[in-house]
KEMARSE-809944 format. One record per atom (N, C-alpha, C, O): x, y, z; atom name; residue number from 1; residue in three letters. Coordinates in steps of 0.001 Angstrom, whole numbers, plus 500000, padded with zeros to 6 digits. Layout:
X:Y:Z:CA:NUM:ALA
...
END
This chain:
500775:498884:500049:N:1:UNK
499852:499898:499785:CA:1:UNK
500993:501267:500011:C:1:UNK
501857:501491:500859:O:1:UNK
500553:501941:498920:N:2:UNK
501353:503639:498948:CA:2:UNK
501060:504088:499955:C:2:UNK
500132:503668:500645:O:2:UNK
501918:505191:500286:N:3:UNK
501306:506268:501303:CA:3:UNK
500512:507478:500426:C:3:UNK
500889:507795:499298:O:3:UNK
499527:508016:501006:N:4:UNK
498573:508923:500689:CA:4:UNK
499393:510149:500804:C:4:UNK
500348:510360:501553:O:4:UNK
498746:511053:499767:N:5:UNK
499384:512352:499978:CA:5:UNK
499031:513454:501008:C:5:UNK
499726:514411:501347:O:5:UNK
497675:513069:501471:N:6:UNK
497136:513381:502572:CA:6:UNK
498192:513215:503971:C:6:UNK
498579:514125:504705:O:6:UNK
498431:512096:504043:N:7:UNK
499379:511770:505219:CA:7:UNK
500671:512458:505063:C:7:UNK
501205:513018:506020:O:7:UNK
501246:512430:503754:N:8:UNK
502478:512994:503827:CA:8:UNK
502344:514698:503909:C:8:UNK
503207:515397:504440:O:8:UNK
501350:515123:503409:N:9:UNK
501446:516612:503843:CA:9:UNK
500990:516801:505294:C:9:UNK
501498:517729:505924:O:9:UNK
500130:516057:505856:N:10:UNK
500179:515755:507425:CA:10:UNK
501284:516114:507930:C:10:UNK
501538:517220:508406:O:10:UNK
502058:515102:507839:N:11:UNK
503447:514755:508611:CA:11:UNK
504561:516184:508293:C:11:UNK
505413:516736:508989:O:11:UNK
504045:516421:506878:N:12:UNK
505027:517900:506319:CA:12:UNK
504681:518930:507371:C:12:UNK
505553:519540:507991:O:12:UNK
503453:519098:507544:N:13:UNK
502854:520050:508749:CA:13:UNK
503409:520098:509736:C:13:UNK
504252:520894:510150:O:13:UNK
502868:519068:510254:N:14:UNK
503497:518879:511982:CA:14:UNK
505395:519071:511802:C:14:UNK
506197:519304:512707:O:14:UNK
505537:518971:511049:N:15:UNK
507594:519249:510777:CA:15:UNK
507709:520477:510584:C:15:UNK
508853:520931:510575:O:15:UNK
506528:521414:510365:N:16:UNK
506639:522841:509650:CA:16:UNK
507320:523533:510230:C:16:UNK
508089:524219:509557:O:16:UNK
507353:523680:511810:N:17:UNK
508279:524710:512529:CA:17:UNK
509979:523916:512513:C:17:UNK
510750:524184:513435:O:17:UNK
510251:523309:511801:N:18:UNK
511893:522947:511298:CA:18:UNK
512002:523672:509996:C:18:UNK
511173:523948:509129:O:18:UNK
513372:523912:510138:N:19:UNK
513853:524619:508743:CA:19:UNK
514457:523378:507978:C:19:UNK
515094:522567:508651:O:19:UNK
514299:523159:506572:N:20:UNK
514888:522634:505699:CA:20:UNK
514393:521312:505932:C:20:UNK
515162:520352:505986:O:20:UNK
513201:521208:506067:N:21:UNK
512444:519828:505888:CA:21:UNK
512314:519347:504557:C:21:UNK
511601:520185:504006:O:21:UNK
512630:518393:503669:N:22:UNK
512194:517987:502194:CA:22:UNK
511964:517091:502157:C:22:UNK
511993:516331:503125:O:22:UNK
511635:516794:501016:N:23:UNK
511182:514764:500656:CA:23:UNK
511575:514493:499408:C:23:UNK
511723:515399:498588:O:23:UNK
511774:513308:499139:N:24:UNK
511808:512829:497868:CA:24:UNK
511028:511639:497842:C:24:UNK
511030:510870:498804:O:24:UNK
510219:511386:496593:N:25:UNK
509331:510254:496403:CA:25:UNK
510017:509173:495994:C:25:UNK
510904:509294:495148:O:25:UNK
509718:508056:496503:N:26:UNK
510464:507028:495799:CA:26:UNK
509307:505366:496034:C:26:UNK
509017:504772:497072:O:26:UNK
508984:505130:494843:N:27:UNK
508054:503859:494515:CA:27:UNK
507089:504087:495255:C:27:UNK
506752:503128:495949:O:27:UNK
506262:505407:495416:N:28:UNK
504772:505341:495811:CA:28:UNK
505014:505876:497859:C:28:UNK
504107:506303:498574:O:28:UNK
506612:505624:498322:N:29:UNK
506856:506327:499495:CA:29:UNK
507886:507392:499410:C:29:UNK
508459:507713:498368:O:29:UNK
508120:508027:500824:N:30:UNK
508849:509122:501001:CA:30:UNK
509860:509358:501496:C:30:UNK
509686:509385:502714:O:30:UNK
510879:509557:501235:N:31:UNK
512087:509835:501987:CA:31:UNK
512273:511164:502572:C:31:UNK
512310:512166:501858:O:31:UNK
512403:511213:503972:N:32:UNK
512183:512395:505010:CA:32:UNK
513890:513249:504826:C:32:UNK
514863:512508:504974:O:32:UNK
514059:514203:504628:N:33:UNK
515557:514943:504962:CA:33:UNK
515249:516083:505791:C:33:UNK
514295:516854:505695:O:33:UNK
516369:516073:506767:N:34:UNK
516082:517192:507656:CA:34:UNK
517474:518074:507640:C:34:UNK
518484:517714:508246:O:34:UNK
517404:519016:507032:N:35:UNK
518841:519762:506413:CA:35:UNK
520302:519049:505875:C:35:UNK
521521:519108:506034:O:35:UNK
519238:518334:505117:N:36:UNK
520251:517869:504167:CA:36:UNK
520337:516300:504328:C:36:UNK
520686:515644:503346:O:36:UNK
520045:515683:505480:N:37:UNK
520338:514221:506152:CA:37:UNK
519117:513681:506002:C:37:UNK
518025:514230:506153:O:37:UNK
519424:512307:505621:N:38:UNK
518129:511467:505696:CA:38:UNK
517788:510943:507163:C:38:UNK
518487:510190:507841:O:38:UNK
516346:511606:507562:N:39:UNK
515897:511342:508703:CA:39:UNK
515284:510125:509192:C:39:UNK
515455:509480:510226:O:39:UNK
514523:509974:508189:N:40:UNK
513546:508583:508136:CA:40:UNK
512826:508262:506845:C:40:UNK
513386:508409:505758:O:40:UNK
511841:507914:506940:N:41:UNK
510569:507615:505734:CA:41:UNK
509384:507413:506094:C:41:UNK
509174:506952:507216:O:41:UNK
508413:507691:505287:N:42:UNK
507002:507634:505090:CA:42:UNK
506514:506573:504475:C:42:UNK
506338:506639:503258:O:42:UNK
506210:505429:505163:N:43:UNK
505927:504438:504239:CA:43:UNK
504575:503662:504701:C:43:UNK
504356:503421:505888:O:43:UNK
503741:503313:503714:N:44:UNK
502474:502692:504321:CA:44:UNK
501735:503177:505491:C:44:UNK
501201:502561:506414:O:44:UNK
501860:504782:505161:N:45:UNK
501020:505845:506258:CA:45:UNK
501369:505623:507301:C:45:UNK
500490:505680:508161:O:45:UNK
502844:505252:507772:N:46:UNK
503609:505715:508847:CA:46:UNK
504898:506044:508805:C:46:UNK
505681:505594:507968:O:46:UNK
505206:506881:509743:N:47:UNK
506609:507766:510149:CA:47:UNK
507614:506832:510725:C:47:UNK
507510:506598:511929:O:47:UNK
508419:506354:510160:N:48:UNK
509434:506023:510704:CA:48:UNK
510865:506601:510442:C:48:UNK
511219:506949:509315:O:48:UNK
511736:506690:511644:N:49:UNK
512947:507345:511557:CA:49:UNK
514255:506488:511755:C:49:UNK
514126:505357:512223:O:49:UNK
515223:506854:511500:N:50:UNK
516400:506141:511781:CA:50:UNK
516822:505766:513049:C:50:UNK
516693:506714:513824:O:50:UNK
517324:504658:513639:N:51:UNK
517479:504003:514780:CA:51:UNK
518756:504439:515422:C:51:UNK
519647:503695:515832:O:51:UNK
518722:505927:515461:N:52:UNK
519950:506411:516415:CA:52:UNK
519801:506594:517825:C:52:UNK
518627:506553:518191:O:52:UNK
520485:506747:518547:N:53:UNK
520614:506198:520065:CA:53:UNK
519866:507638:520634:C:53:UNK
519188:507585:521661:O:53:UNK
520031:508836:519937:N:54:UNK
519416:509891:520374:CA:54:UNK
517754:510018:520113:C:54:UNK
517033:510821:520705:O:54:UNK
517332:509111:519161:N:55:UNK
515895:509300:518778:CA:55:UNK
515426:508031:520047:C:55:UNK
514356:508195:520633:O:55:UNK
516193:506964:520344:N:56:UNK
515659:506037:520970:CA:56:UNK
515443:506459:522337:C:56:UNK
514527:506073:523063:O:56:UNK
516515:507424:522683:N:57:UNK
516229:507836:524430:CA:57:UNK
515247:508891:524538:C:57:UNK
514721:509302:525573:O:57:UNK
515009:509390:523021:N:58:UNK
514104:510525:523264:CA:58:UNK
512827:509859:523411:C:58:UNK
512173:510318:524347:O:58:UNK
512096:508624:522575:N:59:UNK
510999:508175:522300:CA:59:UNK
510326:507443:523639:C:59:UNK
511105:506837:524375:O:59:UNK
509201:507470:523913:N:60:UNK
508796:507239:525383:CA:60:UNK
508512:505448:525045:C:60:UNK
508669:504686:525999:O:60:UNK
508224:505034:524086:N:61:UNK
508220:503462:523806:CA:61:UNK
508748:503429:522226:C:61:UNK
508379:504077:521246:O:61:UNK
509841:502330:522402:N:62:UNK
510426:502211:521103:CA:62:UNK
509993:500670:520462:C:62:UNK
510137:499580:521014:O:62:UNK
509338:500999:518935:N:63:UNK
508920:499887:518292:CA:63:UNK
509529:499782:517168:C:63:UNK
509204:500650:516357:O:63:UNK
510495:498841:516728:N:64:UNK
511145:498554:515423:CA:64:UNK
509997:497990:514252:C:64:UNK
509265:497016:514427:O:64:UNK
510026:498626:513347:N:65:UNK
509402:498062:511897:CA:65:UNK
510175:498159:510739:C:65:UNK
510952:499103:510593:O:65:UNK
510033:497218:509839:N:66:UNK
510734:497537:508265:CA:66:UNK
509888:498335:507493:C:66:UNK
508683:498158:507316:O:66:UNK
510518:499131:507093:N:67:UNK
509531:500188:506062:CA:67:UNK
508835:499325:504775:C:67:UNK
507756:499590:504247:O:67:UNK
509754:498222:504423:N:68:UNK
509358:497138:503941:CA:68:UNK
509908:496173:503643:C:68:UNK
510914:496074:504345:O:68:UNK
509776:495048:502704:N:69:UNK
510188:493810:503154:CA:69:UNK
511697:493504:503021:C:69:UNK
512222:493856:501965:O:69:UNK
512267:493053:503711:N:70:UNK
513937:493050:503614:CA:70:UNK
514638:494275:503841:C:70:UNK
515826:494199:503528:O:70:UNK
514271:495374:504288:N:71:UNK
514859:496799:504547:CA:71:UNK
515161:496695:506148:C:71:UNK
514442:496060:506920:O:71:UNK
516259:497368:506506:N:72:UNK
516598:497549:507651:CA:72:UNK
515545:498282:509062:C:72:UNK
514985:499375:509147:O:72:UNK
515597:497473:509724:N:73:UNK
514464:498309:510787:CA:73:UNK
514634:499501:511042:C:73:UNK
515819:499810:510926:O:73:UNK
513899:500427:511379:N:74:UNK
513901:501780:511606:CA:74:UNK
512742:501891:512984:C:74:UNK
512031:500915:513226:O:74:UNK
512661:502925:513674:N:75:UNK
511671:503526:514309:CA:75:UNK
510383:503762:513959:C:75:UNK
510205:504401:512923:O:75:UNK
509280:503332:514687:N:76:UNK
508134:503686:514405:CA:76:UNK
507672:504901:515078:C:76:UNK
507476:504699:516276:O:76:UNK
507466:505935:514746:N:77:UNK
506845:507092:515431:CA:77:UNK
505374:507372:515615:C:77:UNK
504630:507973:514840:O:77:UNK
505088:506821:516792:N:78:UNK
503544:506620:517167:CA:78:UNK
502849:508080:517408:C:78:UNK
501700:508238:516995:O:78:UNK
503546:509177:518089:N:79:UNK
503042:510009:518925:CA:79:UNK
503371:510999:517456:C:79:UNK
504418:511646:517437:O:79:UNK
502494:511055:516359:N:80:UNK
502203:512243:515291:CA:80:UNK
501311:513050:515184:C:80:UNK
501174:513790:514210:O:80:UNK
500668:513026:516052:N:81:UNK
499679:514262:516575:CA:81:UNK
500696:515425:517400:C:81:UNK
500358:516593:517598:O:81:UNK
501610:515001:517695:N:82:UNK
502111:516105:518929:CA:82:UNK
503396:516912:518088:C:82:UNK
504556:516522:517958:O:82:UNK
502776:518141:517582:N:83:UNK
503663:518672:516714:CA:83:UNK
504863:519147:517664:C:83:UNK
505936:518827:517153:O:83:UNK
504979:519653:518595:N:84:UNK
506251:519815:519442:CA:84:UNK
506969:518571:519856:C:84:UNK
508176:518570:519616:O:84:UNK
506458:517496:520440:N:85:UNK
506948:516203:520107:CA:85:UNK
507665:515633:518812:C:85:UNK
508739:515032:518836:O:85:UNK
507018:515871:517831:N:86:UNK
507924:515703:516587:CA:86:UNK
509011:516628:515997:C:86:UNK
509854:516266:515176:O:86:UNK
508895:517791:516483:N:87:UNK
509754:518718:516176:CA:87:UNK
511066:518500:516756:C:87:UNK
512160:518611:516202:O:87:UNK
510722:518085:518283:N:88:UNK
512070:517857:519374:CA:88:UNK
512679:516535:518987:C:88:UNK
513900:516400:519063:O:88:UNK
511886:515528:518568:N:89:UNK
512661:514172:518392:CA:89:UNK
513636:514696:516717:C:89:UNK
514837:514536:516498:O:89:UNK
512969:515094:516131:N:90:UNK
513969:515483:514675:CA:90:UNK
515389:516208:515227:C:90:UNK
516488:515668:515102:O:90:UNK
515190:517449:515821:N:91:UNK
516289:518292:516644:CA:91:UNK
517304:517104:517240:C:91:UNK
518495:516932:516980:O:91:UNK
516595:516490:517958:N:92:UNK
517479:515382:518626:CA:92:UNK
518314:514519:517987:C:92:UNK
519448:514137:518279:O:92:UNK
517625:514276:517113:N:93:UNK
518369:513209:516045:CA:93:UNK
519511:513891:515325:C:93:UNK
520547:513260:515115:O:93:UNK
519378:515108:514948:N:94:UNK
520133:515966:513802:CA:94:UNK
521686:515262:513655:C:94:UNK
522182:514603:512742:O:94:UNK
522193:515685:514912:N:95:UNK
523776:515734:515459:CA:95:UNK
524151:514004:514868:C:95:UNK
525190:513742:514262:O:95:UNK
523259:513145:515142:N:96:UNK
523691:511737:514923:CA:96:UNK
523375:511118:513487:C:96:UNK
523740:510003:513114:O:96:UNK
522583:512099:512700:N:97:UNK
522409:511345:511323:CA:97:UNK
523359:511515:510443:C:97:UNK
524002:512563:510384:O:97:UNK
523613:510203:509426:N:98:UNK
524993:510343:508962:CA:98:UNK
525135:511471:507901:C:98:UNK
523988:511911:507828:O:98:UNK
525871:512150:507080:N:99:UNK
526000:512839:506244:CA:99:UNK
525705:511944:504927:C:99:UNK
525996:510749:504889:O:99:UNK
525081:512654:503817:N:100:UNK
524695:511936:502794:CA:100:UNK
525902:511580:501975:C:100:UNK
526846:512370:501989:O:100:UNK
525971:510597:501337:N:101:UNK
526903:509961:500582:CA:101:UNK
527209:510744:499429:C:101:UNK
526232:511205:498838:O:101:UNK
528309:510992:498987:N:102:UNK
528715:511989:497905:CA:102:UNK
528220:511308:496189:C:102:UNK
528551:510171:495853:O:102:UNK
527718:511883:495626:N:103:UNK
527595:511332:494560:CA:103:UNK
528296:511252:493409:C:103:UNK
528914:512222:492971:O:103:UNK
528265:510071:492803:N:104:UNK
529354:509926:491974:CA:104:UNK
529457:510683:490952:C:104:UNK
528363:511190:490701:O:104:UNK
530484:511082:490048:N:105:UNK
530465:511669:489030:CA:105:UNK
530550:510553:487867:C:105:UNK
531197:509508:487924:O:105:UNK
529615:511090:486617:N:106:UNK
529461:510337:485564:CA:106:UNK
530755:510477:484449:C:106:UNK
531218:511565:484108:O:106:UNK
531109:509518:484088:N:107:UNK
532186:509479:483346:CA:107:UNK
532073:509779:481860:C:107:UNK
533075:509748:481146:O:107:UNK
END
């Protein structure tokens, strides 16, 4: 099941207090970037974030789920209705998120 545009817009609205939240569509789902770093994914109308230590410590309860079969597990964010909670989660995670891999030059 692909993620609905309404769900994507709801999550982007909840994260609207953060600067530089962007997304990229990929096969009916969305990768969420925070200040240029991959922070999570929206898959099957679920918000999943990278399982970095700061996110695990920030969350009240931790539930691991794979975005799709065969993928690495990520943290399921249940508290999507709390805008302040989501903002704090993404801010807490930022320093631990890996830098994007440099793109290979075409020869």
